[in-house]
Each structure stands twice: as structure tokens, then as C-alpha cells.
C-alpha positions in Angstrom: 79.1 90.0 132.3 81.5 90.6 135.1 85.2 91.2 134.9 87.4 90.1 137.7 89.9 92.6 139.0 93.5 92.1 137.9 95.5 90.2 140.4 98.8 92.0 140.9 101.3 91.7 143.7 102.0 95.4 143.9 100.0 97.8 146.0 98.4 99.4 142.9 95.9 97.7 140.7 96.5 97.9 137.0 93.7 97.2 134.5 94.1 96.6 130.8 92.2 98.7 128.4 89.7 95.9 127.8 89.1 95.5 131.5 88.5 99.2 131.9 86.0 99.1 129.0 84.2 96.2 130.6 84.0 98.0 134.0 82.8 101.1 132.3 80.1 99.1 130.4 78.9 97.9 133.8 78.4 101.5 134.8 76.1 101.9 131.8 73.8 99.1 133.0 70.4 100.2 134.4 70.4 100.5 138.1 74.2 100.4 138.3 75.9 102.8 140.7 79.4 104.2 140.7 79.9 103.4 144.3 78.9 99.7 143.9 81.1 99.2 140.8 83.9 101.1 142.5 83.8 98.8 145.6 83.4 95.7 143.4 86.6 96.3 141.5 88.6 98.2 144.2 88.8 101.3 142.0 88.2 104.8 143.4 85.1 106.5 142.0 87.2 109.4 140.7 89.3 106.9 138.8 86.1 105.6 137.1 85.1 109.1 136.1 88.6 109.7 134.8 88.5 106.5 132.7 85.1 107.6 131.3 86.4 111.0 130.4 89.5 109.6 128.8 87.4 107.1 126.8 85.2 109.9 125.6 88.2 112.0 124.5 89.8 109.1 122.7 86.5 108.2 121.0 86.1 111.8 119.8 89.6 112.0 118.4 89.2 108.6 116.7 85.9 109.7 115.1 87.3 113.1 114.0 90.2 111.4 112.3 87.9 108.9 110.6 85.6 111.7 109.5 88.4 113.8 108.0 89.8 110.9 106.1 86.4 110.0 104.7 85.7 113.6 103.8 89.0 113.7 101.8 88.0 110.4 100.1 84.5 111.9 99.2 86.2 115.0 97.7 88.6 112.8 95.7 85.7 110.7 94.4 83.7 113.8 93.4 86.7 115.1 91.4 87.2 111.8 89.7 83.5 111.6 89.0 83.7 115.1 87.3 86.7 114.1 85.2 84.9 110.9 84.1 81.8 112.8 83.2 83.9 115.2 81.2 85.5 112.4 79.2 82.2 110.8 78.3 82.2 112.4 74.9 84.7 109.8 73.5 83.8 106.4 72.0 84.0 104.5 75.3 80.8 105.9 76.6 79.3 102.6 77.9 82.4 101.8 80.1 82.7 105.3 81.4 79.0 105.4 82.1 79.3 102.2 84.2 82.3 103.6 86.1 80.5 106.9 86.8 77.6 104.9 88.3 80.0 102.8 90.4 81.7 106.0 91.7 78.3 107.6 92.5 77.3 104.5 94.5 80.7 104.6 96.3 80.4 108.3 96.9 76.9 107.9 98.4 78.1 105.1 100.7 81.0 107.4 101.9 78.6 110.3 102.4 76.3 108.1 104.5 79.3 106.9 106.5 80.4 110.5 107.1 76.9 111.4 108.3 76.8 108.4 110.6 80.2 109.2 112.1 79.2 112.8 112.5 76.1 111.7 114.5 78.3 109.3 116.6 80.7 112.2 117.3 77.9 114.5 118.3 76.5 111.8 120.7 79.9 111.3 122.2 80.3 115.1 122.7 76.9 115.2 124.5 78.0 112.6 127.0 
């Protein structure tokens, strides 16, 4: 997939975020060279490296925000789970038992998501 450079009458070329991402994806292709991609799109190699660095930083910030929000949600579900387990002595044991099981499933899904996002964040930091 090839992205055509933006056609702009000014002397500076301006690329949208999506165009930059597409160009950076081309850099990830096997056998792709920075100089070739740079010449193809009329972008200085240093600019490509800067775009890549900015993308990495933005990705890390996004994942860290997602991770902290999910961690808070996991803590909230664990507290709610404990409260529900504590109230299971009353007569509504079957409904509460079902709710606890639902919360445990949701909690596990969130924990798995946190682990997955943590791995993604570590991969981004390694690049």
C-alpha cells in the first residue's frame, strides 16, 4: 500500500497523521530503507525518525493512560466483589452468588487486558 505525498502549493509539505502512519508503516516492511522512503515522499530522513519517535511517545502515553484507568476499574470491581461476598449471608444468596460470578469474570477480563496492555507498553518502550 502506497500513500501519495500531499499536494500543497506552499514550499513545505504537510502530511496528515494518517499519511504519516502509512509512511511509517512502509518503513516497517522487510527490505525497506529510510533513504528510499525519504526520497519517495520528499521527507528528510531526520523527519521520518522524528515522526517515529513522536509516534512511540504518543503510543506509550496512550497505553499508560489506558492501563491506569483499567487498574482503577479492577480495584473498584475487587472492592465491590468483597462487599457482595460479605452480604451473601442474607436470603438473596442465589442472586448475589450469580452477581459475584459475573464480577469475577469481568475482573478477570480486565486483569487480562491490563496484562496485555502492559506487554504492549513494554514492546513500545523497547523500540
